[in-house]
N, C-alpha and C positions, 0 to 999 in steps of 0.2 A: 122902626125896630122890629115890629111884629112881621112886617113884610119879609125881612131877612130870615126870620125864624121859619116862616111858612114856605120859603123857597126850596127847601130840601125835605125829603120824606121823613127822615129821622131828625128830630130836633132835640138838642140838649141845651137847656138854659139854666142860669143860676139866679136866684133871687135871695135877698136877705130881709129880715124883718127887724124893726126897731120900734120902741115905744112911740106911739102917736105918729107913725109914718106909714105911708102906703108901701106895698111891695113894689120893688124896683127890679125890672127884668134887665139883665145885662146882655151884651152881645153874645152870639153863638160861639162857644169855644170850638175850634177845629180839632179834628182827630190828630193826635201825635203819631199814632201807629195803629194798625189794624191787622188782625190775623184771622184767616178763615180756615177752619178745619171741616172738610166736606165729607160727610158720611153718605156716600152715594146710594147704598142699598136701601136706606130708609128716607131719602130726600130730606135730610136735616143737615144744617151747617152750624157749627159752633163758632160764634163771632166773639173775638176778644179785642177790645179797643182801649187805648189809653188817651186821656185828655188832661190838659192843664185847666183848672178852674180857680177862680178868685173867691176867697171866702173872707167874711168878717167875723170878728169875735162875737160869739153868741149863736143864735139860731139862724140857719140858712136853709134855703129850699132849692134842691136841684130838680129841674123838670126834664122828663124824658118823654118824647112822643114817637109813636111808631105808625102814624097814619099812612094808609095805602101801602103797607108792607105786610109780609108774612111772618113777622116776628111772633114768637110764643111769649106772651107777657108773663106767664108764670115762671119762665126761666130767667128773667132779668135779675142780675146780681151786681152789686156795687161794692168794691173794696178800695181801700186807701193804700197807695204805694209809697207815699211819703208822709212822715209825721203822723203815723197811725195812732200814736198815743195821745195826740192832741185833737183828734177828730173822732166823732162818734156818730154812727148811723142810728138815729133815734127810732125811726119807723119808716114805713112805706105807705103812701096814701094813693088810692085810685079815686080821683075826684069825681063827684057826681056830675053827670052830663058830659063828661069827656071820656068816652069808652076806650080811646086809644092814647092815653097819656097817664103818667103817674108822677108823684112827687116823692123825692127822697128828702126827708127832714134830717139835716146834718147839724150837729152842735160842734162849734170850733172854739179852741182856746186861744186863737191868734188871728191877726189880720195878715192876709197874704195869699200866695198861690199854693195849690196842692195838686198832686197828680193822682188821678183816680183811674181805676180799671173797671170797665163795664163789660160784662159777658152776657150772652143770651143765645138761644137757638132760633134760627130762622129756617125758612123753606124756600124752594124755588131756585137754588143754586145746585147745578149738577155738573158732572164731568164724564167724559168718555175718552178712552185711550185708543190710539192707533199707532201702527208701526210701519216702518219702511225697511224692507230687506233688499239688499243688492248682492246677488251671488257673483262669485268669480266665474270666468267663462267655462271652467270645468266643473262648476257646481260643488266644489269641495269645501267652500267657506262662504260666509256672507258678512257684510257690514249690517248692523242691526240697530236702527235708531228708533227711539220711543218718543211719542208726543202725547199731550193731553189737551183736550178742548174743554174749556169751562164756559158754561152758559148761565147767565144771571137773569132770572126772572123773579127776584125776591122783592122788587119795588124800591131798592136802594142802590146807590153807587158806592163802591168801595175803592178809594184811591190809594195807590201805593201799598197794596195789601200783600202780606206774606201768606202764601197758599199752601195748605197741607191737604193731602188726599188720603183718606182712610180706605184701605183695601180689606174687605171682610164684611160679614153680615151681622147686623145688630137687630134686635127686636124690641120695639117700644110698645107700651100699652096703647098709646094713641099717637098718631102721626102729628108732627108739628103743623103741617098744612091744615089738618082738620081743626086743630085748636084755633089757629088764626082765622080761618074762614068762618067758623061758627061763632067767633067773638066771645070765647069763654074767658071773660075778664071778671075777676071777683068784684062784688058790689063795693060801693063806696065804703071803705073801712080802712083800718090801720092793719097792715100785714107785714110780717117779717120777710126780709129779702132772703130768698133761698134759691138754689140752683136746681134745674131739672135733672141734674145728675142723680138725685136721690131716687128718681123713678126709673133709672136705667139699670140694666143688668150689670153685674159686677165687672166684666171685662170692658164693656163700653164706658162705664164710669171711670175705670182705671185710665183709659185712653184720654177721656175728657179732662181728668184731673192732671194728667201729665201736661196737657196743653195749658191749663190754667196755672200750673206751677211756675211757668216762666214769668219773670218780672217784666221789665221793659224790654221790648224786642229790639235787638241791635241789627244794624245793617252789616251784612257779612259778604265776603267774596262769593261769587256765584258758584255753588256746588250742590250736588244732590245730597240731601240728608235723609237717611232712612232709619226708622226706629221700629222695632218689633214690640208689640204689647199683646200678650196672650195670643188669641187667634186673630188679632188685627195687625195690620202693618200700616205705618204712616210714611208717605212720601212727602218731602218738602220740596216744592218747585223752586228752582234756583231764582234768586233775586226777588224783586217786588213788582207787582203788576197792578194796573188799574182795571178793575172789573166793573164795567158800567151796566146798569140795569137795562134789560132788553137787548143786550149784545152778547156775543160769544167770542172767546179769544183762544187761539191755539198756541201752546207753549211747548218747548222741548222738555222731555222728561229725562232722557239720557241720549248720548250720541256716540256714533263712531265705533261701537263695539264690534270687533271682528270675532265671529264664532264659527267653529267647525260645523259642517253640515254632512249628515249621512243621507244618501239617497237610497230608497228601498221601494220595491213594488210589492203590493199586498193584495191577495184575494181573501177578503173577510166579508162575506155577504151580510152578516149581522151588523157590521159597522159601516161598510161603504157601499152596500148594494151589490147586485150580481155583476161585478166588473172587477178587472184588475186595475188598481189605481196606483199612481206614482205619488210618493210622499217625500218631503224633506223633513228630517228628524233633527231636532236641536235639543240639547239638555240644558236646563237652567241650573248650572252649577259653576263653581269657580274655575274648573278646568276648561270650561267653555268661555271664560272671561265674563260670564254672567253669575248668577247665584247669590248676589248680595241681597236680593229681595224677591218676593213673588212678583209675577207679572200680571197686571189686571187684564181681564178679557177685553177684546177689542178687534178691530179690523186690521189686516196686514196687506200691504201692497208689495208684491214681489216683482223684482226686475232682475235681469241677467246682464252682466257687463260683457259687451262684445269684444273680441280680440282686436278689432279694428277701431275700437272706441265707440262711445255711445251706449245706450241701454235699450233692451227690448223687454216688453211686458211678459211676465210669466203668468201671474194670476192675482186676483184680489180675493182673499180668503179670510174667514173669521178665525179667531183663536179664543179659547176659553181661559179662565183663570189658571195660572201655572204656579204651583208652590215651588219653593226652593228645592232643588235636587230632582225635580220631576222632568221627564222628557215631554216635549210638546211637538206637535206635528203640523205640517202644512199639506193639506190634501189638494193635489194639483189635478186630480181626475185622470182620465184615460190619456195615455201617451200614444199618439198615432204611429210612433216608431217601434212600438212593442205590441205584437199581436198575440192575443190569448184566446184559446179554444178549450172547451170541455167536451170530451167525446166518450161515448159508451161504445166499446168495440165488440162486446159479446155478452149475452145473458143466458142463463140456464138454471134448472132446478134439480135438486137431488135430495138424498136422505129422507125419503118419504116414510111416513108412519101412518098406518091405517087402524081403524077401529071396526070391530065386527059386532054388530048388534049391540046388546047391553053388556057385553063382556068388558071387564076391566083391562084385559091384556091388549097391548098394541102389537101390530105386526109390521115387519119391515122386510121388503124384498132383499135389501142389501145385507140383512142378517140371515138370509136363507129361508125366511118364512114364506109360506104359500099365501097368496092374496086372492080372495074371491072377487067376482065381479060386483057384488053388492056391498063390499067393504067401503067405508067412508074415509077419505083423506083427512087427517087431523093435524098433521105436522109435516113441515118440509123446510128446506133451505133454498133461498134465492141467491144466486151468484150474479154479480155484475162486474165485468172487467172494464176499467175506466182509464182514460188518459187526460192529464192536464198538459196541454201543449202550449209552449211559449216560443215565439220567434222574436229574436232581438235584432233590429235593424239600426240600432244606435252605434256610435263609433267607439263604445267602451262596454265592458262587461256590466251586467246588472245583477243585483241580488233580489230574489223573488221569494216571498213567504206566503204560505197557504194555511188557513185556519177556517174550517167550516164544520157546523154541527151535523151529526147523523143520528136520526131517530131509530129506536128499536134495539133489539139484541143483535149486535153486529160485530163481526171480526174484520178489522182493517189489515189486509195482507199486502205487504210491500217490502221493497228493499230501499225505501226512502229514508230510513232512520228517523221515523216520526216519534213524537212525544204526545202525551195527552194534556191539552190545556185544561180540560175538565172531563167529567165522566163520559161525555158524548162528543168531544171535539178533538179530533187529531190535529196536530200542528207539525208542519215540516217546511223545509226551505231548500233552496238550491241557488247556484250561480249559473247564469246563461252568458256565454261568451258573445262578443260582437259578431254578428252574422250567423249565429248558431240557431238551429231549431232543436229544442229539447222536449222530449216526451217523458212525463213523469207517470209511470204506470202503477196501478194498484188494483186490488180486487176487494169488493165488499161482499161478505157472506152474511146474509140477513136470515136469522132463524125465525120461522113463522109457526103459528099455532102452538102445539104442545112442545115443539122444539125450543121455543123462546122461554128463557128463565128470568131475564132482567133487562131493563132499559138502560143499556150501557154499551160502550164501545171497547173492544179488546184489541190490542195490537199483536200482530204475528208477523214474523219475518218470512219472506217468500222463500220457497225451497228451490 
């Protein structure tokens, strides 16, 4: 009998006591159901399992062991799902000399079976998301499939588990892994069963309570279940999966969604470096057939469907967490069919101001003042005529956007219809036809010395 109990890392056994009799340990009750809710940001997983146990009228002892696992013993909780009025949890005992086991003392008013729910936090179960996008041959749309890979290093197997993934960040005072590895088990004493939820921030506790509120888990048709809780979001992976210790399993999160794609070329050195990059833009909203939930960060593999059949690789790119309604982008880097050059065509200076000795007055030749040889230059304007040149060798027109910061007191003079992204960053855009070379000309007037009054960019239409 004991060999059977020790053959699995987590053991739940039942014993009962009677006058003048030794404690008799029964066979290991198998799990009826198990649910994993994985909080990836803090490496904790809420486990909820149900089991049928046999009790006798009077005092019973339920034994739970978590040897060689990363279970947080302070989070263990026992509740009765059937005949709760006939069952009482008297106390919880952590036996001396067995640091990875506890006894639940249960008083029963009947002989027979009871269904109990056991919940606890464990560590070592993590998940990562990845996506596969396949664009149409004209890159106007893509099918977008989501997958999740769950890795189990918790020390225990979870067979036929319902899996939930929590998207969001929670903060705990102590990580569950630290509690388990340090062996922070209370001394041999009688303790009341309580959940770790009391130590969690309110939003995280809300999510955990929502999981615990379910009674017996039912088998359902495979579909994605998504539930929003405060700043957290819970994905339920379709169906039930066996998550074995020491293994990883990849499962589908959603499939076959066809979304519109916008292709744009951007020069934004603060975001993408000093280069013109090609981007696919997709919006996570219902009009794009997405938008039911935020998208976890992960890796994206992009392919293009060829007109003659088959796929060609576009790029492997990362994506960050994408809230509902937000646009997300795939940076494809430089496009060899689009050539970009930045050119300075002319520079000059004017509007000089001079200071004479200790006099407060400033002199300017442009104002008709006479300037002496020993006068000192104290202010002037630097002019720079520039071109942003784009050559498009693709078979279709492209949209190009520019946004770059300029330091100093500067006037941006152009006919490009620019706007200001912020106080020092002009923003403008254009369309370049197939086979066209387009030069976007502008002038920068930088006020220097006493001519400068503020660190900001002003926009001015070219005359």
